[in-house]
C-alpha positions in Angstrom: -0.1 0.0 0.0 1.1 3.6 -0.6 0.9 5.6 2.5 -0.8 9.2 1.9 -0.9 12.3 4.0 -3.5 14.9 2.9 -2.6 18.5 3.7 -5.3 21.2 3.3 -6.5 24.0 5.4 -10.1 23.3 4.7 -11.4 20.5 6.9 -14.1 19.6 4.3 -11.7 19.4 1.3 -9.2 17.4 3.2 -11.9 14.8 4.0 -12.9 14.7 0.4 -9.4 14.3 -0.8 -8.7 11.6 1.7 -12.0 9.8 0.5 -10.8 10.2 -3.1 -7.4 8.7 -2.2 -8.8 5.8 -0.3 -11.1 4.9 -3.0 -8.1 4.4 -5.4 -6.6 1.0 -5.4 -3.3 0.8 -3.6 -3.5 4.0 -1.6 -4.1 4.3 2.1 -4.5 7.6 3.8 -2.4 7.7 7.0 -3.5 11.1 8.3 -4.7 14.6 7.4 -3.2 17.9 8.4 -4.4 21.4 8.1 -1.3 23.5 8.8 2.4 23.1 7.6 3.6 22.7 11.2 1.1 19.8 11.9 2.1 18.2 8.5 5.7 18.4 9.5 5.1 16.8 12.9 3.2 13.8 11.2 6.0 13.5 8.5 8.6 13.3 11.5 6.7 10.6 13.2 5.2 8.2 10.6 6.0 6.7 7.2 4.6 8.7 4.4 5.1 7.8 0.7 3.0 10.7 -0.7 1.6 14.1 0.1 -1.6 15.6 -1.5 -0.6 19.1 -0.7 -2.4 22.3 -0.8 -0.4 25.6 -1.4 -2.5 27.8 0.7 -2.0 26.9 4.4 -2.4 29.2 7.3 1.0 29.2 8.7 3.2 28.5 5.7 2.6 27.8 2.0 2.7 24.3 0.8 5.9 25.0 -1.2 7.6 26.2 2.0 6.7 22.9 3.5 8.2 21.0 0.5 11.4 23.1 0.8 11.7 22.5 4.6 11.1 18.7 3.9 14.0 18.7 1.4 16.3 20.5 3.8 15.5 17.7 6.4 16.4 15.0 3.8 12.6 13.8 3.7 12.0 12.0 0.4 8.2 11.8 0.5 6.8 12.5 -3.0 4.3 15.4 -3.5 1.2 16.0 -5.7 -0.1 19.5 -5.4 -3.9 19.8 -5.1 -4.5 23.5 -4.9 -6.3 26.4 -6.4 -3.1 28.3 -6.9 -2.4 28.9 -10.5 0.3 31.6 -10.4 3.1 30.7 -12.9 5.5 31.4 -10.2 4.0 28.8 -7.8 3.8 26.3 -10.8 7.5 27.0 -11.6 8.7 26.7 -8.0 6.8 23.3 -7.8 8.7 22.1 -10.8 11.9 23.1 -9.2 11.1 21.4 -6.0 10.3 18.1 -7.6 6.6 18.1 -7.3 5.3 15.2 -9.4 1.8 16.5 -10.4 -0.2 19.7 -10.1 -3.9 19.3 -9.9 -5.9 22.5 -9.9 -9.1 22.7 -7.7 -11.9 22.0 -8.1 -11.3 18.6 -9.8 -13.3 15.4 -10.3 -12.4 12.0 -8.8 -11.2 10.8 -12.2 -8.8 13.8 -12.3 -7.2 12.8 -9.1 -7.3 9.1 -9.8 -5.4 9.5 -12.9 -2.5 11.2 -11.2 -2.5 8.6 -8.4 -2.4 5.9 -11.0 0.5 7.5 -12.9 2.3 7.7 -9.4 1.5 3.9 -9.0 3.1 3.3 -12.4 6.3 5.5 -11.6 6.9 3.5 -8.4 6.4 0.2 -10.4 8.8 1.5 -13.2 11.5 2.3 -10.5 11.1 -1.1 -8.8 11.4 -2.8 -12.2 14.6 -1.0 -12.9 16.1 -2.1 -9.6 18.4 -0.2 -7.3 22.0 -0.2 -8.3 21.4 -0.9 -11.8 21.9 1.2 -14.9 18.7 1.4 -16.9 19.0 2.2 -20.6 17.6 5.1 -22.4 14.3 3.4 -23.2 13.7 2.5 -19.5 14.5 6.0 -18.4 12.2 7.4 -20.9 9.5 5.2 -19.5 10.3 6.2 -16.0 10.0 9.9 -16.9 7.0 9.3 -19.0 5.1 8.1 -16.0 5.0 11.4 -14.3 3.3 13.1 -17.3 -0.3 13.6 -17.4 -1.2 13.8 -21.1 -4.4 15.7 -21.9 -7.2 13.2 -22.9 -10.4 14.1 -24.7 -13.4 13.9 -22.7 -15.6 10.9 -23.3 -19.3 11.3 -24.2 -21.6 10.9 -21.3 -23.0 7.7 -22.4 -23.7 5.4 -25.6 -26.2 7.3 -27.6 -25.7 10.6 -26.1 -27.8 13.4 -27.4 -26.5 16.6 -28.9 -29.9 18.3 -28.4 -29.6 17.4 -24.7 -26.2 19.1 -24.5 -27.6 22.1 -26.1 -30.6 22.2 -23.8 -28.4 21.8 -20.6 -26.1 24.7 -21.9 -29.3 26.8 -22.3 -30.4 26.1 -18.8 -27.1 27.0 -17.4 -26.8 30.2 -19.5 -30.2 31.4 -18.3 -29.4 30.9 -14.6 -28.6 33.6 -12.3 -26.3 31.5 -10.3 -24.3 28.2 -10.5 -26.6 25.1 -10.6 -26.5 21.7 -9.0 -27.4 18.5 -11.1 -30.7 18.5 -9.2 -31.4 22.2 -10.4 -30.6 21.2 -14.0 -32.7 18.1 -13.8 -35.8 20.0 -12.7 -35.3 22.9 -15.2 -34.5 20.8 -18.2 -37.1 18.0 -17.4 -34.5 15.2 -17.4 -33.4 12.7 -14.8 -30.8 13.7 -12.1 -28.5 10.9 -13.4 -28.6 12.1 -16.9 -28.0 15.6 -15.7 -25.0 14.5 -13.7 -23.4 12.6 -16.6 -23.9 15.5 -19.1 -22.7 18.1 -16.7 -19.5 16.1 -16.0 -18.9 15.8 -19.7 -19.4 19.5 -20.4 -17.1 20.3 -17.3 -14.4 18.1 -18.6 -14.6 19.5 -22.1 -14.1 23.0 -20.8 -17.6 24.3 -21.4 -18.5 24.5 -17.7 -16.6 25.4 -14.5 -17.2 23.4 -11.3 -17.3 24.9 -7.9 -18.2 23.3 -4.5 -20.8 24.5 -2.1 -21.0 23.1 1.3 -24.5 22.3 2.9 -25.5 22.2 6.6 -24.3 18.6 7.0 -20.9 19.6 5.7 -21.3 17.6 2.5 -20.1 19.2 -0.8 -22.5 19.9 -3.7 -21.2 20.3 -7.2 -22.4 23.4 -9.0 -21.9 24.4 -12.5 -21.7 27.6 -14.6 -20.5 28.4 -18.0 -16.9 29.4 -18.4 -16.3 33.0 -19.4 -14.6 31.7 -22.7 -17.6 29.6 -23.4 -19.9 32.7 -23.0 -17.7 34.7 -25.2 -17.7 32.0 -27.9 -21.6 32.1 -27.9 
């Protein structure tokens, strides 16, 4: 099992990320932290293979934590899971050896693809073996596993309907606020499951942007709105 530490200042987001990781085969969350100080304490007292790390922490930034880890000789791998999109942050993440950079909000499939590529990286390194001299082809394979090639979004289901896509876009465009799948289901006159599939497809294709809203029970609800680029194109 790959031991994971989830670090995020938002308690709800940390729980979601931990649940996502635990749902991915081969991964086990050993703890969550909401500050850099708490994360460092956990790293010093238990084995951690991988951090799912937010950049915006209340005491230090996530990259400050990574820098401190490296100074202390800690070799835990890092996947950034953050809303930070500044090029300076992304560049620093590359320099500190961050393996993947996932921008919030994201889907389970988005995180799972990064975790699966991390599993493949570890497998490739194990296949190479310590103390060996892998050839160029094997080295290319190792470096290739840390890349996340963009993949085209798949249609929501076999026999998916173009008019249904247009209908959902119209419902979203006419709304005065981001809508949930239930909202779209009622306004479009389709089932909630159908609305969910089409909304996920449109979000992955870049037509919709996803945000999270927390209810009274603390459970997140996905809400969708058109991206500014999509509105301009229309």
